[in-house]
C-alpha positions as CSV (number, residue, x, y, z in Angstrom):
1,M,98.2,146.6,95.7
2,A,101.8,146.3,94.6
3,D,102.9,145.6,91.1
4,V,102.5,142.0,89.9
5,E,106.1,140.7,90.6
6,E,106.0,142.2,94.2
7,L,102.5,140.7,94.6
8,R,104.2,137.2,93.6
9,S,107.1,137.8,95.9
10,I,104.9,138.7,98.8
11,A,102.6,135.7,98.4
12,R,105.7,133.3,98.2
13,D,106.9,134.8,101.6
14,A,103.3,134.3,102.9
15,Y,103.2,130.6,101.9
16,T,106.6,130.1,103.4
17,F,105.5,132.0,106.7
18,G,102.2,130.2,106.8
19,Y,102.5,126.7,105.5
20,A,102.8,125.0,109.1
21,M,99.8,127.1,110.3
22,I,97.7,125.6,107.7
23,E,98.9,122.3,108.2
24,N,98.1,122.6,111.8
25,Y,94.9,124.0,111.0
26,R,93.9,120.8,109.3
27,T,94.4,118.8,112.5
28,L,92.8,121.4,114.9
29,H,89.6,121.5,112.6
30,E,89.2,117.7,112.4
31,Q,89.9,117.2,116.1
32,A,88.5,120.2,118.0
33,V,85.9,121.8,115.6
34,D,84.2,119.4,113.3
35,A,82.1,117.1,115.7
36,S,81.2,114.9,112.7
37,D,84.7,113.9,112.0
38,P,85.8,110.6,113.3
39,R,88.9,112.0,114.6
40,Y,87.1,114.6,116.7
41,T,88.6,114.6,120.2
42,G,85.7,116.4,122.0
43,G,86.5,120.1,121.4
44,F,88.8,122.5,123.5
45,G,89.9,122.3,127.1
46,L,90.3,118.4,127.4
47,F,92.4,115.4,126.5
48,R,91.4,112.5,124.5
49,H,93.6,109.5,125.0
50,Y,94.7,106.5,122.9
51,S,95.6,103.6,125.0
52,E,95.4,100.6,122.7
53,P,98.7,99.7,120.9
54,F,98.5,100.1,117.2
55,T,98.2,97.1,114.9
56,P,98.3,96.7,111.2
57,D,94.6,97.1,111.4
58,N,94.9,100.8,112.5
59,T,95.1,102.8,109.3
60,D,94.1,106.4,110.3
61,I,97.6,107.4,111.6
62,V,100.6,106.9,109.4
63,T,103.9,105.9,111.0
64,P,102.1,105.0,114.3
65,N,104.2,104.9,117.4
66,N,103.6,102.0,120.0
67,D,106.4,103.2,122.4
68,T,104.5,106.2,123.5
69,P,100.6,106.1,123.0
70,Y,99.0,109.4,122.4
71,S,97.0,112.1,124.3
72,W,95.5,114.9,122.0
73,G,94.4,118.0,123.4
74,W,93.5,121.6,122.1
75,F,93.1,124.7,124.2
76,D,91.5,128.1,123.6
77,L,93.3,130.6,125.8
78,R,91.7,133.7,124.9
79,A,89.5,134.1,127.9
80,E,91.8,132.8,130.6
81,P,94.8,130.3,131.0
82,V,94.3,126.7,132.1
83,V,96.2,124.5,134.6
84,V,97.5,121.3,133.6
85,T,98.0,118.8,136.5
86,V,100.4,115.7,136.2
87,P,101.0,113.0,138.7
88,A,104.1,111.3,139.9
89,I,105.2,109.4,136.7
90,D,107.8,106.5,136.8
91,R,108.4,106.5,133.0
92,F,109.0,108.6,130.1
93,Y,106.0,111.0,129.2
94,I,105.7,114.5,127.6
95,L,102.9,116.9,127.1
96,P,104.4,119.3,124.5
97,F,102.4,122.4,124.0
98,H,102.5,123.8,120.4
99,D,101.3,127.2,119.1
100,L,99.4,127.9,115.7
101,Y,102.8,128.1,114.1
102,T,103.6,124.3,115.4
103,V,106.5,126.0,117.5
104,Y,106.4,124.7,121.2
105,A,105.6,126.9,124.0
106,G,107.0,124.6,126.4
107,Y,107.1,121.1,127.7
108,V,105.7,119.2,130.7
109,S,107.7,115.9,130.6
110,A,110.1,113.6,132.2
111,A,112.9,114.9,130.3
112,T,112.3,118.7,131.2
113,T,110.1,119.1,134.5
114,G,110.9,115.7,135.8
115,T,108.9,112.8,137.2
116,A,107.3,114.3,140.3
117,P,103.8,115.5,140.5
118,G,103.2,119.2,139.3
119,K,100.7,122.0,138.4
120,Y,101.6,124.0,135.3
121,L,99.8,127.3,134.1
122,L,99.4,127.4,130.3
123,A,98.4,130.9,129.2
124,G,97.9,132.8,125.8
125,P,99.8,135.9,124.8
126,S,97.6,138.5,126.1
127,W,97.3,137.1,129.6
128,S,98.9,139.3,132.3
129,G,97.4,138.1,135.6
130,E,98.7,136.8,138.8
131,T,100.1,133.3,139.0
132,P,98.2,131.6,141.9
133,A,100.0,129.7,144.5
134,G,101.0,126.0,143.9
135,I,101.9,126.5,140.5
136,D,105.1,124.8,139.6
137,G,105.7,126.6,136.1
138,V,104.1,128.8,133.7
139,I,104.0,128.3,130.0
140,T,103.3,131.2,127.8
141,A,102.1,130.7,124.3
142,S,102.5,133.1,121.3
143,T,99.1,132.4,119.9
144,D,95.5,132.3,121.5
145,F,95.0,128.5,120.6
146,V,97.4,125.7,121.5
147,G,97.6,122.1,120.7
148,C,99.2,119.0,122.4
149,L,100.1,115.8,121.2
150,G,101.2,113.9,124.5
151,R,103.1,110.8,124.7
152,T,103.1,108.3,127.6
153,S,105.4,105.4,127.5
154,F,103.8,101.9,127.2
155,T,105.9,99.8,129.7
156,D,105.7,96.1,130.3
157,G,102.4,95.6,128.4
158,D,100.6,97.1,131.2
159,L,97.6,98.9,129.7
160,Q,95.9,99.4,133.0
161,E,98.8,101.5,134.2
162,L,99.1,103.3,130.9
163,R,95.5,104.3,131.2
164,R,95.7,105.2,134.9
165,I,98.6,107.7,134.1
166,Q,96.9,109.2,130.9
167,Q,93.6,109.8,132.8
168,S,95.7,111.5,135.6
169,Y,96.5,114.4,133.2
170,I,93.9,116.9,134.4
171,V,93.0,120.3,132.7
172,T,91.3,123.1,134.8
173,P,90.1,126.5,133.8
174,L,92.2,129.0,136.0
175,H,88.9,130.6,137.5
176,E,88.0,127.2,139.1
177,I,91.4,127.5,140.7
178,D,91.6,131.3,141.9
179,G,87.9,132.6,141.7
180,S,88.8,134.8,138.8
181,T,86.4,136.0,136.2
182,P,87.3,135.0,132.6
183,Q,87.0,137.8,130.1
184,S,84.3,137.3,127.5
185,V,85.3,136.2,124.1
186,E,83.4,135.9,120.7
187,A,82.3,132.6,119.3
188,V,84.7,131.7,116.4
189,D,83.4,131.1,113.0
190,W,85.8,128.4,111.9
191,P,86.3,128.0,108.1
192,A,85.3,124.6,106.9
193,W,88.2,122.6,106.1
194,D,88.9,121.8,102.4
195,E,91.7,119.6,101.6
196,S,92.5,121.3,98.2
197,A,92.4,124.7,100.0
198,A,95.9,123.8,101.3
199,T,97.4,124.0,98.0
200,D,95.1,126.5,96.0
201,I,94.7,130.2,96.2
202,R,92.3,129.8,99.3
203,F,95.3,129.1,101.4
204,F,95.6,132.8,102.0
205,D,92.0,133.2,103.2
206,I,92.5,130.5,105.9
207,L,96.0,132.2,106.8
208,D,94.5,135.6,107.3
209,F,91.8,134.0,109.4
210,L,94.5,132.2,111.6
211,L,96.4,135.4,111.9
212,R,93.7,136.9,114.1
213,F,94.9,134.7,116.8
214,A,98.6,135.2,116.5
215,P,99.9,138.7,117.6
216,V,102.9,139.9,115.6
217,L,106.1,138.7,117.2
218,E,109.2,140.9,116.9
219,E,111.1,138.3,114.8
220,D,108.2,138.3,112.3
221,R,107.6,142.0,112.1
222,E,109.2,142.3,108.7
223,V,107.3,139.6,107.0
224,R,104.1,140.4,108.7
225,E,104.2,143.9,107.3
226,R,104.9,142.5,103.8
227,M,101.9,140.4,104.2
228,K,99.7,143.2,105.7
229,S,100.5,145.2,102.4
230,L,98.9,142.4,100.5
231,G,95.8,142.5,102.6
232,L,96.9,139.7,105.1
233,D,96.5,141.7,108.2
234,G,94.9,139.1,110.5
235,T,91.4,140.6,110.5
236,G,90.0,137.4,108.8
237,R,88.4,139.6,106.2
238,F,90.9,138.7,103.2
239,R,89.1,137.0,100.4
240,T,91.0,135.9,97.4
241,A,87.5,135.6,95.6
242,D,87.3,139.5,95.6
243,L,90.6,140.0,93.8
244,G,91.0,140.8,90.2
245,D,92.2,138.4,87.7
246,S,95.7,139.9,87.5
247,D,96.3,139.9,91.3
248,R,94.9,136.5,91.6
249,A,97.2,135.2,89.1
250,A,100.0,136.8,90.9
251,L,99.1,135.3,94.2
252,L,98.8,131.8,92.7
253,Q,102.2,132.1,91.1
254,G,103.7,133.1,94.5
255,L,102.0,130.0,96.1
256,H,103.5,127.8,93.5
257,D,107.1,129.4,94.1
258,G,106.5,128.7,97.8
259,V,105.5,125.1,97.1
260,D,108.6,124.5,94.8
261,H,110.9,126.1,97.4
262,L,109.5,123.9,100.2
263,E,109.7,120.7,98.0
264,Q,113.5,121.7,97.4
265,V,114.4,122.3,101.0
266,A,112.5,119.1,102.1
267,S,114.2,117.0,99.5
268,S,117.7,118.1,100.9
269,T,116.8,117.5,104.7
270,A,117.9,114.1,106.2
271,S,117.7,114.8,109.7
272,S,114.9,116.1,112.3
273,T,117.6,118.2,113.8
274,G,116.6,121.8,113.9
275,L,113.0,121.1,112.8
276,F,111.2,121.3,116.0
277,G,111.9,123.4,119.1
278,T,110.7,126.3,121.2
279,R,110.0,130.0,119.9
280,E,113.7,130.7,121.1
281,E,115.1,127.9,119.1
282,M,112.9,128.5,116.0
283,S,112.9,132.2,115.8
284,G,112.8,132.9,112.0
285,A,113.4,129.5,110.9
286,Y,110.4,129.3,108.6
287,D,112.0,126.7,106.2
288,H,112.8,124.3,109.2
289,R,109.4,124.6,110.9
290,N,107.7,124.0,107.5
291,V,109.8,120.8,106.7
292,G,109.0,119.7,110.1
293,A,105.3,119.9,109.6
294,K,105.7,118.4,106.1
295,K,107.5,115.3,107.1
296,G,106.6,114.9,110.8
297,L,104.0,117.4,112.1
298,Y,104.3,117.7,116.0
299,G,107.7,116.0,116.0
300,L,109.9,116.6,119.1
301,P,113.4,118.1,119.3
302,P,116.2,115.5,119.3
303,A,117.3,116.1,122.8
304,I,113.7,114.7,123.9
305,A,112.8,112.3,121.0
306,W,115.2,111.8,118.1
307,Y,114.2,110.2,114.7
308,G,116.1,108.5,112.2
309,G,116.1,105.4,109.9
310,W,116.6,103.7,106.7
311,L,115.0,103.8,103.3
312,V,117.9,102.5,101.2
313,D,120.6,99.8,102.0
314,A,124.2,100.2,102.2
315,E,124.7,99.7,98.4
316,G,122.0,102.5,97.7
317,Q,119.2,100.3,96.8
318,R,115.5,100.7,98.2
319,I,115.0,98.1,101.0
320,S,112.1,95.5,100.4
321,G,111.4,92.1,101.7
322,R,112.7,90.4,98.6
323,T,116.2,90.7,100.4
324,E,117.3,90.0,104.0
325,Y,119.1,92.5,105.9
326,T,121.2,93.0,109.0
327,I,121.7,96.2,111.0
328,T,124.8,95.9,113.4
329,F,125.4,98.4,115.9
330,T,128.9,98.2,117.7
331,A,128.8,98.7,121.4
332,E,129.8,102.4,120.8
333,Q,127.1,103.0,118.1
334,L,124.0,101.8,120.2
335,P,122.0,104.9,120.8
336,R,122.8,106.4,124.0
337,A,119.2,107.4,125.4
338,R,118.3,108.3,128.9
339,F,114.9,106.5,128.6
340,F,114.9,104.2,125.7
341,W,115.2,103.6,122.0
342,S,113.4,101.3,119.4
343,A,113.2,100.5,115.7
344,T,109.8,100.3,114.0
345,L,109.2,98.9,110.6
346,Y,106.4,100.3,108.1
347,T,105.2,99.3,104.8
348,L,105.6,101.7,101.8
349,P,104.1,103.6,100.5
350,E,101.4,103.2,103.2
351,R,103.7,103.8,106.0
352,L,101.6,101.5,108.3
353,L,102.6,98.7,110.5
354,S,103.4,95.2,108.8
355,A,101.4,92.1,109.9
356,N,103.7,89.3,110.9
357,E,103.3,86.0,112.6
358,I,104.8,87.0,116.0
359,D,103.1,90.4,116.0
360,R,106.3,92.3,116.4
361,Y,106.2,95.6,115.0
362,S,109.4,97.1,116.6
363,I,112.4,96.1,118.4
364,G,114.9,98.0,120.8
365,D,116.7,98.0,124.1
366,R,113.3,96.9,125.9
367,T,112.6,94.0,123.8
368,E,112.4,91.0,126.0
369,G,115.0,88.3,125.1
370,I,117.0,90.5,122.7
371,R,120.6,89.1,122.4
372,Y,123.8,91.2,122.4
373,G,127.3,90.1,121.3
374,D,130.0,89.4,123.8
375,D,131.5,92.5,122.8
376,G,128.3,94.5,123.6
377,S,127.4,94.7,119.9
378,L,123.8,94.3,118.6
379,T,122.8,92.8,115.2
380,L,119.0,93.0,114.2
381,Y,117.7,90.9,111.4
382,V,115.2,92.3,109.2
383,Q,113.8,90.0,106.8
384,N,110.3,88.6,105.7
385,R,111.0,84.9,106.8
386,R,111.9,83.8,110.4
387,P,115.4,83.3,110.8
388,E,116.5,79.7,111.3
389,S,118.7,80.1,114.3
390,D,116.9,81.0,117.8
391,E,119.8,83.7,118.1
392,E,118.8,85.4,115.1
393,A,115.2,85.0,115.7
394,A,115.5,86.6,119.2
395,N,116.6,89.7,117.2
396,W,114.2,89.6,114.3
397,L,112.3,92.6,113.0
398,P,109.8,91.0,110.6
399,A,109.4,92.6,107.2
400,P,106.8,92.3,104.6
401,E,107.3,91.0,101.1
402,G,107.3,94.5,99.5
403,A,108.9,97.7,99.9
404,F,109.2,99.1,103.7
405,T,111.3,101.6,105.8
406,V,112.6,101.4,109.4
407,I,112.3,104.3,111.8
408,I,114.3,104.5,114.9
409,R,113.4,106.7,117.9
410,A,115.5,107.5,120.9
411,Y,114.1,109.2,123.9
412,G,116.3,111.4,126.1
413,G,119.5,111.2,123.6
414,D,123.0,112.0,124.8
415,T,124.8,115.1,123.4
416,A,125.8,113.4,120.1
417,I,122.0,112.7,119.4
418,A,120.9,116.2,120.6
419,E,123.5,118.1,118.5
420,G,123.0,115.9,115.2
421,T,126.4,114.1,115.3
422,Y,125.2,110.8,116.0
423,Q,125.2,108.3,112.8
424,L,123.4,105.2,112.5
425,P,125.1,102.0,111.0
426,P,123.8,101.0,107.5
427,I,121.3,98.4,106.8
428,A,123.1,95.9,104.6
429,P,122.0,92.7,102.6
430,K,122.5,89.7,104.7
431,R,125.7,87.8,104.0
């Protein structure tokens, strides 16, 4: 191997290259590999839908989203592609397919492919077959395994219609459509997930295992060559346990360097702009994809779903239920979204929904009875106690007694949102 300082430098680069992959593997393992895990979704090649709105009793997902209930799916594309079929859909939905890097191979959604019915071929990097007739689009992933965190808008409280749409997302192996013969593939000996392995030297063992399923991309060639010199060549045979003490120490130092670097970058990132996107948009942007994986794994690009919010008030103080607040949007400041926008309140540090007397966990342009000013402005009242006036109560977002945060989401935002120039008004102590 190289000298100690070079080993440390390569290990740092490997951590920066692979952090999002390891974060992704955590979810892949619990949902598609470990059948004993309560979060198991059934393995590869199918969707598992979540159709019940979240309440404060749901504690397995942080910052849960009641606007667009989830559909989880994982796909093994080594043997053959799959065909994803969607019906005509009269609302916002998205099936975003992410590779092992957490970068999106493509989307099937109201915002990109439209609301008409369609059939879409999802293929791995080695597939070179003929596209069968009747396919409306082809999505080619850069890795052999792909995940999907689908979202479907929950409209008018109609759970039956939500479930009907979700159950209409159909996944079919290609050979069942065109009569082809899938190539044979080996069974995968998945490494057991160990939470501490994400932050100790075993990080590199799991990374080398995952690189088996990620052919070298041109934009990654330099860092992949450096990693290969370390032994991270994608054969899955790299074992840090076989290294000498000096080499192990160098790798561990490099890992800690990578951790410190990511913490520094994440602490100075205040927006989701640039953190999520396709391969063309995210090429070489390792820091951006890592911060995205750290702060909001499987988040969406702003043009599709934008995220913002408040942790401190206009005076720079952390917000809590001990104070009553207002958020006032002028008519010009209201989020311009093709589909809808909403603001959801979460307790801190848990980042869960907050129980309240009216079971209102979010508020937005679809909230029944919300009241705008004569000038088109909108004031939200964020406080623990119900406002005394009916006008304020109509725009009340109930808060807990303790610390909280408010996250705003806008689906199908305008140019200002998509390009990151839109700014939220402050949350201010009520006067």
